[in-house]
PyMOL Python script that loads the backbone (N, CA, C, O; Angstrom):
from pymol import cmd

cmd.read_pdbstr("""\
ATOM      1  N   MET A   1      18.931 -43.246-135.166  1.00  0.00           N
ATOM      2  CA  MET A   1      19.644 -44.490-134.998  1.00  0.00           C
ATOM      3  C   MET A   1      20.571 -44.455-133.779  1.00  0.00           C
ATOM      4  O   MET A   1      20.711 -45.458-133.080  1.00  0.00           O
ATOM      5  N   PHE A   2      21.203 -43.310-133.523  1.00  0.00           N
ATOM      6  CA  PHE A   2      22.102 -43.174-132.382  1.00  0.00           C
ATOM      7  C   PHE A   2      21.354 -43.361-131.072  1.00  0.00           C
ATOM      8  O   PHE A   2      21.855 -44.015-130.157  1.00  0.00           O
ATOM      9  N   PHE A   3      20.151 -42.785-130.976  1.00  0.00           N
ATOM     10  CA  PHE A   3      19.356 -42.899-129.752  1.00  0.00           C
ATOM     11  C   PHE A   3      19.039 -44.350-129.439  1.00  0.00           C
ATOM     12  O   PHE A   3      19.135 -44.777-128.288  1.00  0.00           O
ATOM     13  N   LYS A   4      18.665 -45.106-130.454  1.00  0.00           N
ATOM     14  CA  LYS A   4      18.324 -46.522-130.261  1.00  0.00           C
ATOM     15  C   LYS A   4      19.554 -47.299-129.800  1.00  0.00           C
ATOM     16  O   LYS A   4      19.440 -48.163-128.930  1.00  0.00           O
ATOM     17  N   THR A   5      20.710 -47.015-130.355  1.00  0.00           N
ATOM     18  CA  THR A   5      21.947 -47.685-129.960  1.00  0.00           C
ATOM     19  C   THR A   5      22.327 -47.333-128.532  1.00  0.00           C
ATOM     20  O   THR A   5      22.776 -48.201-127.784  1.00  0.00           O
ATOM     21  N   ALA A   6      22.156 -46.080-128.141  1.00  0.00           N
ATOM     22  CA  ALA A   6      22.485 -45.650-126.779  1.00  0.00           C
ATOM     23  C   ALA A   6      21.572 -46.321-125.766  1.00  0.00           C
ATOM     24  O   ALA A   6      22.030 -46.729-124.698  1.00  0.00           O
ATOM     25  N   VAL A   7      20.291 -46.442-126.083  1.00  0.00           N
ATOM     26  CA  VAL A   7      19.348 -47.099-125.179  1.00  0.00           C
ATOM     27  C   VAL A   7      19.698 -48.566-125.046  1.00  0.00           C
ATOM     28  O   VAL A   7      19.690 -49.108-123.940  1.00  0.00           O
ATOM     29  N   LEU A   8      20.004 -49.215-126.156  1.00  0.00           N
ATOM     30  CA  LEU A   8      20.363 -50.626-126.140  1.00  0.00           C
ATOM     31  C   LEU A   8      21.631 -50.841-125.316  1.00  0.00           C
ATOM     32  O   LEU A   8      21.706 -51.788-124.533  1.00  0.00           O
ATOM     33  N   SER A   9      22.614 -49.981-125.484  1.00  0.00           N
ATOM     34  CA  SER A   9      23.856 -50.102-124.729  1.00  0.00           C
ATOM     35  C   SER A   9      23.586 -49.919-123.234  1.00  0.00           C
ATOM     36  O   SER A   9      24.160 -50.638-122.416  1.00  0.00           O
ATOM     37  N   SER A  10      22.740 -48.987-122.875  1.00  0.00           N
ATOM     38  CA  SER A  10      22.390 -48.762-121.479  1.00  0.00           C
ATOM     39  C   SER A  10      21.677 -49.981-120.898  1.00  0.00           C
ATOM     40  O   SER A  10      21.971 -50.394-119.776  1.00  0.00           O
ATOM     41  N   GLU A  11      20.752 -50.552-121.643  1.00  0.00           N
ATOM     42  CA  GLU A  11      20.032 -51.744-121.192  1.00  0.00           C
ATOM     43  C   GLU A  11      20.984 -52.932-121.036  1.00  0.00           C
ATOM     44  O   GLU A  11      20.866 -53.705-120.085  1.00  0.00           O
ATOM     45  N   GLN A  12      21.918 -53.075-121.963  1.00  0.00           N
ATOM     46  CA  GLN A  12      22.897 -54.155-121.869  1.00  0.00           C
ATOM     47  C   GLN A  12      23.755 -53.990-120.626  1.00  0.00           C
ATOM     48  O   GLN A  12      24.068 -54.973-119.955  1.00  0.00           O
ATOM     49  N   HIS A  13      24.135 -52.777-120.317  1.00  0.00           N
ATOM     50  CA  HIS A  13      24.949 -52.506-119.129  1.00  0.00           C
ATOM     51  C   HIS A  13      24.188 -52.891-117.862  1.00  0.00           C
ATOM     52  O   HIS A  13      24.748 -53.518-116.963  1.00  0.00           O
ATOM     53  N   ILE A  14      22.913 -52.515-117.795  1.00  0.00           N
ATOM     54  CA  ILE A  14      22.079 -52.847-116.637  1.00  0.00           C
ATOM     55  C   ILE A  14      21.935 -54.358-116.503  1.00  0.00           C
ATOM     56  O   ILE A  14      22.025 -54.891-115.397  1.00  0.00           O
ATOM     57  N   LEU A  15      21.713 -55.050-117.611  1.00  0.00           N
ATOM     58  CA  LEU A  15      21.585 -56.507-117.586  1.00  0.00           C
ATOM     59  C   LEU A  15      22.888 -57.171-117.142  1.00  0.00           C
ATOM     60  O   LEU A  15      22.863 -58.150-116.396  1.00  0.00           O
ATOM     61  N   GLN A  16      24.018 -56.646-117.596  1.00  0.00           N
ATOM     62  CA  GLN A  16      25.311 -57.199-117.178  1.00  0.00           C
ATOM     63  C   GLN A  16      25.517 -57.021-115.675  1.00  0.00           C
ATOM     64  O   GLN A  16      26.002 -57.932-115.003  1.00  0.00           O
ATOM     65  N   GLU A  17      25.155 -55.865-115.150  1.00  0.00           N
ATOM     66  CA  GLU A  17      25.287 -55.634-113.714  1.00  0.00           C
ATOM     67  C   GLU A  17      24.387 -56.580-112.926  1.00  0.00           C
ATOM     68  O   GLU A  17      24.803 -57.130-111.906  1.00  0.00           O
ATOM     69  N   ASP A  18      23.157 -56.771-113.394  1.00  0.00           N
ATOM     70  CA  ASP A  18      22.229 -57.697-112.738  1.00  0.00           C
ATOM     71  C   ASP A  18      22.771 -59.123-112.775  1.00  0.00           C
ATOM     72  O   ASP A  18      22.674 -59.853-111.789  1.00  0.00           O
ATOM     73  N   PHE A  19      23.338 -59.518-113.905  1.00  0.00           N
ATOM     74  CA  PHE A  19      23.906 -60.861-114.051  1.00  0.00           C
ATOM     75  C   PHE A  19      25.049 -61.076-113.072  1.00  0.00           C
ATOM     76  O   PHE A  19      25.125 -62.122-112.428  1.00  0.00           O
ATOM     77  N   HIS A  20      25.933 -60.103-112.956  1.00  0.00           N
ATOM     78  CA  HIS A  20      27.069 -60.235-112.039  1.00  0.00           C
ATOM     79  C   HIS A  20      26.609 -60.273-110.580  1.00  0.00           C
ATOM     80  O   HIS A  20      27.170 -61.016-109.774  1.00  0.00           O
ATOM     81  N   ALA A  21      25.605 -59.487-110.242  1.00  0.00           N
ATOM     82  CA  ALA A  21      25.077 -59.496-108.876  1.00  0.00           C
ATOM     83  C   ALA A  21      24.450 -60.856-108.562  1.00  0.00           C
ATOM     84  O   ALA A  21      24.653 -61.394-107.474  1.00  0.00           O
ATOM     85  N   LEU A  22      23.697 -61.407-109.500  1.00  0.00           N
ATOM     86  CA  LEU A  22      23.074 -62.711-109.296  1.00  0.00           C
ATOM     87  C   LEU A  22      24.132 -63.806-109.201  1.00  0.00           C
ATOM     88  O   LEU A  22      24.014 -64.708-108.371  1.00  0.00           O
ATOM     89  N   THR A  23      25.148 -63.738-110.027  1.00  0.00           N
ATOM     90  CA  THR A  23      26.229 -64.723-109.986  1.00  0.00           C
ATOM     91  C   THR A  23      26.922 -64.703-108.634  1.00  0.00           C
ATOM     92  O   THR A  23      27.222 -65.762-108.083  1.00  0.00           O
ATOM     93  N   LYS A  24      27.181 -63.526-108.089  1.00  0.00           N
ATOM     94  CA  LYS A  24      27.813 -63.426-106.777  1.00  0.00           C
ATOM     95  C   LYS A  24      26.926 -64.021-105.691  1.00  0.00           C
ATOM     96  O   LYS A  24      27.426 -64.542-104.695  1.00  0.00           O
ATOM     97  N   THR A  25      25.620 -63.945-105.879  1.00  0.00           N
ATOM     98  CA  THR A  25      24.671 -64.447-104.889  1.00  0.00           C
ATOM     99  C   THR A  25      24.669 -65.968-104.829  1.00  0.00           C
ATOM    100  O   THR A  25      24.524 -66.536-103.747  1.00  0.00           O
ATOM    101  N   ILE A  26      24.825 -66.637-105.961  1.00  0.00           N
ATOM    102  CA  ILE A  26      24.684 -68.092-105.983  1.00  0.00           C
ATOM    103  C   ILE A  26      26.007 -68.852-105.925  1.00  0.00           C
ATOM    104  O   ILE A  26      26.006 -70.083-105.964  1.00  0.00           O
ATOM    105  N   VAL A  27      27.121 -68.154-105.833  1.00  0.00           N
ATOM    106  CA  VAL A  27      28.426 -68.815-105.769  1.00  0.00           C
ATOM    107  C   VAL A  27      28.802 -69.049-104.306  1.00  0.00           C
ATOM    108  O   VAL A  27      28.577 -68.191-103.453  1.00  0.00           O
ATOM    109  N   CYS A  28      29.375 -70.215-104.029  1.00  0.00           N
ATOM    110  CA  CYS A  28      29.818 -70.577-102.684  1.00  0.00           C
ATOM    111  C   CYS A  28      30.734 -69.495-102.116  1.00  0.00           C
ATOM    112  O   CYS A  28      31.703 -69.093-102.760  1.00  0.00           O
ATOM    113  N   LYS A  29      30.426 -69.030-100.915  1.00  0.00           N
ATOM    114  CA  LYS A  29      31.212 -67.962-100.288  1.00  0.00           C
ATOM    115  C   LYS A  29      32.521 -68.469 -99.696  1.00  0.00           C
ATOM    116  O   LYS A  29      33.361 -67.670 -99.282  1.00  0.00           O
ATOM    117  N   VAL A  30      32.707 -69.790 -99.649  1.00  0.00           N
ATOM    118  CA  VAL A  30      33.932 -70.360 -99.093  1.00  0.00           C
ATOM    119  C   VAL A  30      34.938 -70.666-100.202  1.00  0.00           C
ATOM    120  O   VAL A  30      36.080 -70.211-100.145  1.00  0.00           O
ATOM    121  N   CYS A  31      34.518 -71.438-101.213  1.00  0.00           N
ATOM    122  CA  CYS A  31      35.454 -71.813-102.281  1.00  0.00           C
ATOM    123  C   CYS A  31      35.392 -70.872-103.491  1.00  0.00           C
ATOM    124  O   CYS A  31      36.302 -70.865-104.320  1.00  0.00           O
ATOM    125  N   CYS A  32      34.327 -70.086-103.590  1.00  0.00           N
ATOM    126  CA  CYS A  32      34.129 -69.132-104.696  1.00  0.00           C
ATOM    127  C   CYS A  32      34.169 -69.811-106.060  1.00  0.00           C
ATOM    128  O   CYS A  32      34.567 -69.197-107.050  1.00  0.00           O
ATOM    129  N   ASP A  33      33.759 -71.076-106.114  1.00  0.00           N
ATOM    130  CA  ASP A  33      33.831 -71.820-107.361  1.00  0.00           C
ATOM    131  C   ASP A  33      32.499 -72.479-107.721  1.00  0.00           C
ATOM    132  O   ASP A  33      32.008 -72.326-108.839  1.00  0.00           O
ATOM    133  N   LYS A  34      31.926 -73.202-106.779  1.00  0.00           N
ATOM    134  CA  LYS A  34      30.711 -73.966-107.046  1.00  0.00           C
ATOM    135  C   LYS A  34      29.463 -73.201-106.621  1.00  0.00           C
ATOM    136  O   LYS A  34      29.539 -72.169-105.954  1.00  0.00           O
ATOM    137  N   VAL A  35      28.313 -73.734-107.025  1.00  0.00           N
ATOM    138  CA  VAL A  35      27.026 -73.120-106.701  1.00  0.00           C
ATOM    139  C   VAL A  35      26.614 -73.488-105.278  1.00  0.00           C
ATOM    140  O   VAL A  35      26.808 -74.625-104.848  1.00  0.00           O
ATOM    141  N   VAL A  36      26.041 -72.521-104.543  1.00  0.00           N
ATOM    142  CA  VAL A  36      25.554 -72.806-103.195  1.00  0.00           C
ATOM    143  C   VAL A  36      24.475 -73.877-103.274  1.00  0.00           C
ATOM    144  O   VAL A  36      23.647 -73.863-104.184  1.00  0.00           O
ATOM    145  N   ALA A  37      24.485 -74.812-102.315  1.00  0.00           N
ATOM    146  CA  ALA A  37      23.542 -75.926-102.397  1.00  0.00           C
ATOM    147  C   ALA A  37      23.181 -76.504-101.046  1.00  0.00           C
ATOM    148  O   ALA A  37      22.596 -77.586-100.985  1.00  0.00           O
ATOM    149  N   ALA A  38      23.509 -75.818 -99.952  1.00  0.00           N
ATOM    150  CA  ALA A  38      23.197 -76.349 -98.626  1.00  0.00           C
ATOM    151  C   ALA A  38      22.749 -75.221 -97.705  1.00  0.00           C
ATOM    152  O   ALA A  38      23.434 -74.207 -97.567  1.00  0.00           O
ATOM    153  N   VAL A  39      21.598 -75.408 -97.081  1.00  0.00           N
ATOM    154  CA  VAL A  39      21.087 -74.451 -96.102  1.00  0.00           C
ATOM    155  C   VAL A  39      21.469 -74.945 -94.721  1.00  0.00           C
ATOM    156  O   VAL A  39      21.262 -76.114 -94.394  1.00  0.00           O
ATOM    157  N   PHE A  40      22.026 -74.060 -93.911  1.00  0.00           N
ATOM    158  CA  PHE A  40      22.405 -74.416 -92.552  1.00  0.00           C
ATOM    159  C   PHE A  40      21.216 -74.248 -91.614  1.00  0.00           C
ATOM    160  O   PHE A  40      20.445 -73.295 -91.728  1.00  0.00           O
ATOM    161  N   LEU A  41      21.083 -75.181 -90.695  1.00  0.00           N
ATOM    162  CA  LEU A  41      20.035 -75.116 -89.685  1.00  0.00           C
ATOM    163  C   LEU A  41      20.680 -74.884 -88.331  1.00  0.00           C
ATOM    164  O   LEU A  41      21.710 -75.499 -88.058  1.00  0.00           O
ATOM    165  N   PRO A  42      20.162 -74.071 -87.501  1.00  0.00           N
ATOM    166  CA  PRO A  42      18.852 -73.413 -87.554  1.00  0.00           C
ATOM    167  C   PRO A  42      18.884 -72.026 -88.179  1.00  0.00           C
ATOM    168  O   PRO A  42      17.823 -71.418 -88.316  1.00  0.00           O
ATOM    169  N   CYS A  43      20.044 -71.486 -88.570  1.00  0.00           N
ATOM    170  CA  CYS A  43      20.116 -70.094 -89.027  1.00  0.00           C
ATOM    171  C   CYS A  43      19.475 -69.879 -90.397  1.00  0.00           C
ATOM    172  O   CYS A  43      18.973 -68.787 -90.668  1.00  0.00           O
ATOM    173  N   GLY A  44      19.478 -70.893 -91.269  1.00  0.00           N
ATOM    174  CA  GLY A  44      18.846 -70.771 -92.573  1.00  0.00           C
ATOM    175  C   GLY A  44      19.697 -70.109 -93.640  1.00  0.00           C
ATOM    176  O   GLY A  44      19.188 -69.765 -94.707  1.00  0.00           O
ATOM    177  N   HIS A  45      20.991 -69.922 -93.372  1.00  0.00           N
ATOM    178  CA  HIS A  45      21.853 -69.295 -94.367  1.00  0.00           C
ATOM    179  C   HIS A  45      22.181 -70.264 -95.505  1.00  0.00           C
ATOM    180  O   HIS A  45      22.422 -71.450 -95.281  1.00  0.00           O
ATOM    181  N   LEU A  46      22.184 -69.738 -96.712  1.00  0.00           N
ATOM    182  CA  LEU A  46      22.512 -70.486 -97.929  1.00  0.00           C
ATOM    183  C   LEU A  46      23.776 -69.862 -98.492  1.00  0.00           C
ATOM    184  O   LEU A  46      23.707 -68.933 -99.297  1.00  0.00           O
ATOM    185  N   VAL A  47      24.945 -70.373 -98.069  1.00  0.00           N
ATOM    186  CA  VAL A  47      26.203 -69.725 -98.428  1.00  0.00           C
ATOM    187  C   VAL A  47      27.277 -70.676 -98.945  1.00  0.00           C
ATOM    188  O   VAL A  47      28.305 -70.209 -99.436  1.00  0.00           O
ATOM    189  N   CYS A  48      27.079 -71.995 -98.854  1.00  0.00           N
ATOM    190  CA  CYS A  48      28.135 -72.948 -99.207  1.00  0.00           C
ATOM    191  C   CYS A  48      27.666 -73.986-100.222  1.00  0.00           C
ATOM    192  O   CYS A  48      26.481 -74.303-100.324  1.00  0.00           O
ATOM    193  N   CYS A  49      28.635 -74.498-100.961  1.00  0.00           N
ATOM    194  CA  CYS A  49      28.376 -75.655-101.815  1.00  0.00           C
ATOM    195  C   CYS A  49      28.334 -76.903-100.922  1.00  0.00           C
ATOM    196  O   CYS A  49      28.692 -76.839 -99.746  1.00  0.00           O
ATOM    197  N   LEU A  50      27.907 -78.005-101.471  1.00  0.00           N
ATOM    198  CA  LEU A  50      27.804 -79.233-100.674  1.00  0.00           C
ATOM    199  C   LEU A  50      29.165 -79.708-100.171  1.00  0.00           C
ATOM    200  O   LEU A  50      29.276 -80.210 -99.053  1.00  0.00           O
ATOM    201  N   ASP A  51      30.188 -79.550-100.990  1.00  0.00           N
ATOM    202  CA  ASP A  51      31.530 -79.994-100.579  1.00  0.00           C
ATOM    203  C   ASP A  51      32.016 -79.251 -99.339  1.00  0.00           C
ATOM    204  O   ASP A  51      32.566 -79.870 -98.428  1.00  0.00           O
ATOM    205  N   ARG A  52      31.825 -77.948 -99.292  1.00  0.00           N
ATOM    206  CA  ARG A  52      32.300 -77.149 -98.158  1.00  0.00           C
ATOM    207  C   ARG A  52      31.355 -77.257 -96.964  1.00  0.00           C
ATOM    208  O   ARG A  52      31.799 -77.194 -95.818  1.00  0.00           O
ATOM    209  N   ALA A  53      30.061 -77.418 -97.220  1.00  0.00           N
ATOM    210  CA  ALA A  53      29.075 -77.469 -96.126  1.00  0.00           C
ATOM    211  C   ALA A  53      29.308 -78.654 -95.205  1.00  0.00           C
ATOM    212  O   ALA A  53      29.091 -78.549 -93.997  1.00  0.00           O
ATOM    213  N   THR A  54      29.743 -79.771 -95.751  1.00  0.00           N
ATOM    214  CA  THR A  54      29.955 -80.953 -94.920  1.00  0.00           C
ATOM    215  C   THR A  54      31.100 -80.763 -93.929  1.00  0.00           C
ATOM    216  O   THR A  54      31.135 -81.423 -92.891  1.00  0.00           O
ATOM    217  N   ALA A  55      32.025 -79.878 -94.237  1.00  0.00           N
ATOM    218  CA  ALA A  55      33.174 -79.646 -93.355  1.00  0.00           C
ATOM    219  C   ALA A  55      32.928 -78.531 -92.337  1.00  0.00           C
ATOM    220  O   ALA A  55      33.715 -78.353 -91.407  1.00  0.00           O
ATOM    221  N   MET A  56      31.848 -77.788 -92.509  1.00  0.00           N
ATOM    222  CA  MET A  56      31.583 -76.643 -91.631  1.00  0.00           C
ATOM    223  C   MET A  56      30.945 -77.087 -90.321  1.00  0.00           C
ATOM    224  O   MET A  56      30.057 -77.940 -90.317  1.00  0.00           O
ATOM    225  N   ARG A  57      31.388 -76.519 -89.225  1.00  0.00           N
ATOM    226  CA  ARG A  57      30.799 -76.760 -87.916  1.00  0.00           C
ATOM    227  C   ARG A  57      30.027 -75.536 -87.439  1.00  0.00           C
ATOM    228  O   ARG A  57      29.083 -75.643 -86.656  1.00  0.00           O
ATOM    229  N   ARG A  58      30.450 -74.359 -87.933  1.00  0.00           N
ATOM    230  CA  ARG A  58      29.783 -73.104 -87.595  1.00  0.00           C
ATOM    231  C   ARG A  58      29.482 -72.339 -88.879  1.00  0.00           C
ATOM    232  O   ARG A  58      30.241 -72.401 -89.846  1.00  0.00           O
ATOM    233  N   CYS A  59      28.371 -71.622 -88.873  1.00  0.00           N
ATOM    234  CA  CYS A  59      27.971 -70.816 -90.027  1.00  0.00           C
ATOM    235  C   CYS A  59      29.044 -69.757 -90.303  1.00  0.00           C
ATOM    236  O   CYS A  59      29.447 -69.045 -89.383  1.00  0.00           O
ATOM    237  N   PRO A  60      29.509 -69.641 -91.538  1.00  0.00           N
ATOM    238  CA  PRO A  60      30.542 -68.652 -91.835  1.00  0.00           C
ATOM    239  C   PRO A  60      30.053 -67.204 -91.719  1.00  0.00           C
ATOM    240  O   PRO A  60      30.872 -66.288 -91.654  1.00  0.00           O
ATOM    241  N   LEU A  61      28.752 -66.985 -91.693  1.00  0.00           N
ATOM    242  CA  LEU A  61      28.244 -65.615 -91.574  1.00  0.00           C
ATOM    243  C   LEU A  61      28.174 -65.135 -90.129  1.00  0.00           C
ATOM    244  O   LEU A  61      28.648 -64.044 -89.813  1.00  0.00           O
ATOM    245  N   PHE A  62      27.582 -65.946 -89.248  1.00  0.00           N
ATOM    246  CA  PHE A  62      27.388 -65.504 -87.866  1.00  0.00           C
ATOM    247  C   PHE A  62      28.041 -66.421 -86.843  1.00  0.00           C
ATOM    248  O   PHE A  62      27.848 -66.233 -85.642  1.00  0.00           O
ATOM    249  N   ALA A  63      28.791 -67.388 -87.281  1.00  0.00           N
ATOM    250  CA  ALA A  63      29.508 -68.316 -86.403  1.00  0.00           C
ATOM    251  C   ALA A  63      28.581 -69.100 -85.485  1.00  0.00           C
ATOM    252  O   ALA A  63      29.010 -69.591 -84.440  1.00  0.00           O
ATOM    253  N   GLU A  64      27.313 -69.221 -85.868  1.00  0.00           N
ATOM    254  CA  GLU A  64      26.361 -70.009 -85.093  1.00  0.00           C
ATOM    255  C   GLU A  64      26.612 -71.498 -85.338  1.00  0.00           C
ATOM    256  O   GLU A  64      26.909 -71.902 -86.462  1.00  0.00           O
ATOM    257  N   LEU A  65      26.495 -72.304 -84.299  1.00  0.00           N
ATOM    258  CA  LEU A  65      26.695 -73.739 -84.409  1.00  0.00           C
ATOM    259  C   LEU A  65      25.686 -74.341 -85.381  1.00  0.00           C
ATOM    260  O   LEU A  65      24.486 -74.091 -85.267  1.00  0.00           O
ATOM    261  N   ILE A  66      26.165 -75.127 -86.329  1.00  0.00           N
ATOM    262  CA  ILE A  66      25.301 -75.762 -87.321  1.00  0.00           C
ATOM    263  C   ILE A  66      24.794 -77.077 -86.749  1.00  0.00           C
ATOM    264  O   ILE A  66      25.580 -77.945 -86.369  1.00  0.00           O
ATOM    265  N   LYS A  67      23.477 -77.214 -86.691  1.00  0.00           N
ATOM    266  CA  LYS A  67      22.874 -78.431 -86.162  1.00  0.00           C
ATOM    267  C   LYS A  67      22.418 -79.377 -87.259  1.00  0.00           C
ATOM    268  O   LYS A  67      22.073 -80.527 -86.986  1.00  0.00           O
ATOM    269  N   GLY A  68      22.414 -78.903 -88.494  1.00  0.00           N
ATOM    270  CA  GLY A  68      22.033 -79.742 -89.631  1.00  0.00           C
ATOM    271  C   GLY A  68      22.122 -78.949 -90.919  1.00  0.00           C
ATOM    272  O   GLY A  68      22.238 -77.723 -90.896  1.00  0.00           O
ATOM    273  N   THR A  69      22.069 -79.650 -92.044  1.00  0.00           N
ATOM    274  CA  THR A  69      22.069 -79.010 -93.359  1.00  0.00           C
ATOM    275  C   THR A  69      20.965 -79.625 -94.211  1.00  0.00           C
ATOM    276  O   THR A  69      20.583 -80.782 -94.038  1.00  0.00           O
ATOM    277  N   VAL A  70      20.473 -78.820 -95.125  1.00  0.00           N
ATOM    278  CA  VAL A  70      19.453 -79.266 -96.070  1.00  0.00           C
ATOM    279  C   VAL A  70      19.978 -79.015 -97.476  1.00  0.00           C
ATOM    280  O   VAL A  70      20.370 -77.895 -97.801  1.00  0.00           O
ATOM    281  N   LYS A  71      19.988 -80.038 -98.303  1.00  0.00           N
ATOM    282  CA  LYS A  71      20.418 -79.886 -99.693  1.00  0.00           C
ATOM    283  C   LYS A  71      19.358 -79.104-100.458  1.00  0.00           C
ATOM    284  O   LYS A  71      18.166 -79.385-100.334  1.00  0.00           O
ATOM    285  N   THR A  72      19.783 -78.135-101.240  1.00  0.00           N
ATOM    286  CA  THR A  72      18.857 -77.288-101.984  1.00  0.00           C
ATOM    287  C   THR A  72      19.065 -77.427-103.477  1.00  0.00           C
ATOM    288  O   THR A  72      20.118 -77.874-103.930  1.00  0.00           O
ATOM    289  N   TYR A  73      18.046 -77.039-104.244  1.00  0.00           N
ATOM    290  CA  TYR A  73      18.084 -77.084-105.706  1.00  0.00           C
ATOM    291  C   TYR A  73      17.515 -75.795-106.250  1.00  0.00           C
ATOM    292  O   TYR A  73      16.544 -75.267-105.710  1.00  0.00           O
ATOM    293  N   PHE A  74      18.105 -75.282-107.309  1.00  0.00           N
ATOM    294  CA  PHE A  74      17.550 -74.128-108.009  1.00  0.00           C
ATOM    295  C   PHE A  74      16.735 -74.655-109.177  1.00  0.00           C
ATOM    296  O   PHE A  74      17.199 -75.488-109.955  1.00  0.00           O
ATOM    297  N   ALA A  75      15.521 -74.157-109.284  1.00  0.00           N
ATOM    298  CA  ALA A  75      14.640 -74.617-110.364  1.00  0.00           C
ATOM    299  C   ALA A  75      14.503 -73.551-111.418  1.00  0.00           C
ATOM    300  O   ALA A  75      13.801 -73.749-112.410  1.00  0.00           O
TER     301      ALA A  75
END
""", "prot")
cmd.dss("prot")
cmd.show_as("cartoon", "prot")
cmd.util.cbc("prot")
cmd.orient("prot")
């Protein structure tokens, strides 16, 4: 019984780490609150929510001039 509990605890820990990594990936890098939803053109970075993307003139990752944005959806 102990072995089964230890394996389950290890699997839960791995799943929690994966969940936190995924959450960090989809959260806006500017406000750290909303889900990323705008791709910057031409660089293609997906780092901001729609609210912050409209105010950006340069990509926050590489400071490249933003020529347009595309609204994105997670399915």
